[in-house]
Steps between C-alpha positions, in 0.01 A plus 500: 500500500647162402851645475465665840386171653804324356736775621356463850511119487122485541219323316131558445444228760692715749264790430202273552637351822668804658251770400180297479444593136236279344570276202234689303682831560828346385321371190365849429852640526628240254227594253558874537158552655409762760631432852425707809757766581516376860627163371758669279623710791530189720713336233720809465559512874571128513747513212640837613464644151338797329157454347650522150660158552161344569263675261504626146259760365356396168268749338187343358412585143171679501289645228307816560179521304 
């Protein structure tokens, strides 16, 4: 998402101000934690980009016992 923000001349502060995204949600995004899909869709619409530019799917390693 950082690259997309730069391409669009936007910052995380813009997301907070223009979309009303909370600082805690932005912190979760920075840490790769779970964020609501509604927030992700808002960001995609705002940046006029596909979801792939905002999220990355990372499969968790799991052990089956």
